[in-house]
C-alpha positions in Angstrom: 14.3 -3.5 -24.9 17.3 -1.3 -25.5 16.9 2.3 -24.3 19.6 4.7 -25.6 21.9 6.0 -22.9 22.5 9.7 -22.4 26.2 9.2 -22.9 27.3 7.9 -26.4 29.1 4.6 -26.6 32.9 4.7 -27.1 33.8 2.4 -30.0 37.6 2.8 -29.7 40.4 5.3 -29.3 42.6 7.1 -31.8 45.6 8.4 -29.9 44.1 9.9 -26.8 40.7 10.7 -28.4 37.7 8.5 -27.7 35.8 7.7 -30.9 32.0 7.5 -30.2 29.1 6.3 -32.3 27.8 9.9 -32.6 31.1 10.9 -34.0 30.7 8.3 -36.8 27.4 10.0 -37.9 28.9 13.4 -37.6 31.8 12.2 -39.8 29.4 10.8 -42.4 27.6 14.1 -42.5 31.0 16.0 -43.0 32.0 13.6 -45.8 28.6 14.1 -47.6 29.1 17.9 -47.4 32.6 17.5 -48.8 31.4 15.3 -51.7 28.5 17.6 -52.5 30.8 20.7 -52.4 33.2 19.1 -54.8 30.4 18.1 -57.2 29.0 21.6 -57.1 32.4 23.2 -57.7 32.9 21.0 -60.8 29.5 21.9 -62.2 29.7 25.7 -61.7 28.6 27.4 -64.9 27.2 30.8 -65.9 24.1 29.0 -67.1 23.3 26.8 -64.1 21.6 23.5 -64.5 21.2 20.2 -62.6 22.8 20.1 -59.2 24.0 23.7 -59.4 20.5 25.0 -60.2 19.0 23.0 -57.4 21.4 24.3 -54.7 21.3 27.8 -56.0 17.5 27.7 -55.6 17.8 26.3 -52.0 20.4 29.0 -51.2 18.1 31.8 -52.5 15.3 30.6 -50.4 17.5 30.5 -47.3 18.8 34.0 -47.9 15.3 35.3 -48.3 14.4 34.0 -44.9 17.6 35.4 -43.5 16.8 38.8 -44.9 13.6 38.9 -42.9 15.8 38.8 -39.7 18.8 40.9 -40.7 16.8 43.4 -42.8 19.9 43.8 -45.0 21.3 41.5 -47.7 24.8 42.6 -46.9 24.5 41.3 -43.4 22.8 38.1 -44.7 25.8 37.4 -46.9 28.2 38.2 -44.1 26.5 35.8 -41.7 25.6 33.1 -44.3 28.8 31.0 -44.0 28.3 30.5 -40.2 24.5 30.3 -40.1 24.1 28.3 -43.3 26.7 25.8 -42.2 25.0 25.3 -38.9 21.6 24.8 -40.5 22.7 22.3 -43.1 25.0 20.4 -40.7 22.2 20.0 -38.1 19.6 19.1 -40.7 21.8 16.5 -42.3 22.9 15.1 -39.0 19.3 14.8 -37.9 18.2 13.1 -41.1 21.1 10.7 -41.0 19.7 9.5 -37.7 16.7 8.1 -39.5 18.8 5.8 -41.8 18.2 2.1 -41.5 20.7 0.6 -39.0 21.1 3.8 -37.0 20.5 2.8 -33.4 19.9 -0.9 -34.2 23.3 -2.2 -35.6 25.5 -3.2 -32.6 29.0 -4.4 -32.1 30.2 -5.8 -28.8 26.9 -4.7 -27.3 27.4 -1.1 -28.5 25.5 0.9 -31.1 27.7 1.6 -34.1 25.6 4.4 -35.5 23.7 7.0 -33.4 22.3 10.4 -34.3 25.1 13.0 -33.9 22.9 15.5 -32.0 22.1 13.0 -29.3 25.6 13.9 -28.0 25.4 16.9 -25.7 29.1 17.5 -26.4 28.3 18.3 -30.0 25.3 20.5 -29.4 27.1 22.4 -26.6 30.1 23.0 -29.0 27.8 24.3 -31.7 26.0 26.6 -29.2 29.4 28.0 -28.0 30.4 28.6 -31.6 27.1 30.5 -32.3 27.2 32.7 -29.2 31.0 33.3 -29.4 30.7 34.2 -33.1 28.0 36.8 -32.2 30.4 38.5 -29.8 33.3 38.5 -32.3 31.1 40.1 -35.0 29.9 42.6 -32.4 33.4 43.6 -31.5 34.4 43.9 -35.1 31.3 45.9 -36.1 30.7 48.5 -33.3 34.2 48.5 -31.7 35.7 46.7 -28.7 34.9 49.3 -26.0 31.5 50.2 -27.2 30.4 46.6 -27.4 32.0 45.7 -24.0 30.1 48.6 -22.5 26.9 46.7 -23.1 28.0 44.3 -20.3 30.5 46.1 -18.1 29.6 49.8 -18.0 32.6 51.0 -16.1 33.0 54.0 -18.4 29.4 55.1 -17.7 30.0 54.8 -13.9 33.2 56.9 -14.1 31.5 59.6 -16.1 28.5 59.7 -13.7 30.7 60.8 -10.8 30.8 64.3 -12.2 27.0 64.4 -12.6 25.8 63.9 -9.1 24.1 61.2 -7.0 21.2 60.5 -9.4 23.6 59.8 -12.3 25.7 57.6 -10.1 22.7 55.6 -9.0 21.5 55.2 -12.6 25.0 54.1 -13.6 25.1 51.4 -10.9 21.7 50.1 -12.0 22.9 50.0 -15.6 26.0 48.1 -14.5 23.8 45.6 -12.7 21.7 45.2 -15.9 25.0 44.6 -17.8 25.9 41.8 -15.4 22.5 40.2 -15.9 23.2 40.4 -19.6 26.4 38.4 -19.0 24.3 35.7 -17.3 21.8 35.7 -20.2 24.7 34.9 -22.6 25.4 31.8 -20.6 21.7 31.0 -20.7 21.8 31.3 -24.5 24.4 28.5 -24.7 22.4 26.3 -22.4 19.1 26.8 -24.1 20.6 26.3 -27.6 22.4 23.1 -26.7 19.8 21.5 -24.5 16.9 22.3 -26.8 18.5 20.5 -29.8 19.9 17.7 -27.7 16.6 17.1 -25.8 14.4 17.0 -28.9 16.6 14.6 -30.9 17.3 12.4 -27.9 13.6 12.2 -27.1 12.8 11.2 -30.7 15.5 8.5 -30.6 14.1 7.0 -27.3 10.5 7.1 -28.7 11.3 5.2 -31.8 13.5 2.7 -29.9 10.7 2.0 -27.5 8.0 1.7 -30.1 10.2 -0.5 -32.3 10.9 -2.9 -29.4 7.2 -3.2 -28.5 5.4 -3.4 -31.9 8.1 -4.1 -34.5 9.5 -2.0 -37.3 6.5 -1.1 -39.4 4.4 0.8 -36.9 7.2 3.3 -36.0 7.3 4.5 -39.6 4.9 7.5 -39.1 7.0 8.5 -36.1 10.1 8.4 -38.2 8.5 10.7 -40.7 7.6 13.0 -37.8 11.2 12.9 -36.7 12.2 14.1 -40.2 10.0 17.1 -39.7 11.3 17.6 -36.2 14.9 17.5 -37.6 14.1 20.3 -40.0 12.4 22.4 -37.4 15.2 22.0 -34.9 17.8 22.9 -37.5 15.8 26.0 -38.5 15.3 27.1 -34.9 19.0 26.7 -34.0 20.1 28.6 -37.2 17.5 31.4 -36.8 18.4 32.0 -33.2 22.1 32.1 -34.2 21.2 34.7 -36.8 19.2 36.7 -34.3 22.2 36.8 -31.9 24.5 37.9 -34.8 22.1 40.6 -35.9 21.5 42.0 -32.5 25.2 42.0 -31.6 26.1 44.0 -34.7 23.5 46.7 -34.3 24.9 50.1 -33.8 24.2 51.4 -30.2 22.5 54.7 -29.8 23.0 56.7 -26.7 24.7 59.6 -25.0 28.2 58.0 -25.4 27.8 57.9 -29.2 26.6 61.5 -29.5 
C-alpha cells in the first residue's frame, strides 16, 4: 500500500529549482487555462454562441454570487480578476487530481502526477496572495494612513493625550485590539492554506487506501465525492478571499473621518 507523503516528490531540477509532481499538475492546469483563453478570444462575437456563450453564462452566475458579498457590481468587477482566477485555478487543479494515472503512475518509485493542492507550498502561496491583495486594495481605496490606523492606532493615541486619562486608556485598548487584528491576519493565511491543503490531501489518502484494499472500481463513488469536495473548497477559498477584499475596502466611519 502506497500512502502519499506530506511532501511532494522531486522529479528533477531545472537550474536551481526543484520540479515536483504537484508542479506538473499545476502546469497542466495553467496550460488548459491558456488554451481555453485563446479559444475564447478567437470566438468573441457580438452574438455569442458555442464556447463564448457557455463561459459568459458561467461568468454571469459567478458575478451574481459575488454581488451577494460585495453588494456592488463595480466592486465585483474590480475583484473579479483575482477572485475568479483563484476559484477556477483551484477548481481545475482539484479536478485534475481525479484524472486516471494521478497518484498511480510512478517513475523511479516516485509519483509523476499528484493533485497540485496537496502541496502546502502552493496553498500557502495562494493564501498569501489573497490576504496581501486585500491589504493592497484597502490602501488604495481608503488611503494608507486611514487603513494602517485599523492596526496600529498611533494617531489615535497621540490625539488622546490632550483629552485626558479616560481617552488615553481607550486609545491604549484600541491599540491592543489593532495588534490582535494583525495576529488575525496571520491566522487568515494559515486557515486558508491549511483548510484547502488538508481537505485535498485527506481525499487523496482516502482514495489511495481504498484502491489498495479493494481495487479500482469500489473507490469510484469516493472519486465522485472528491469532485464535489473540489468544487466546495474552490468556492470557500474564493468567497473568503472576496470577503477579505470587501471588508478591507469598506470606508471607515469614526471621529477621525468626521
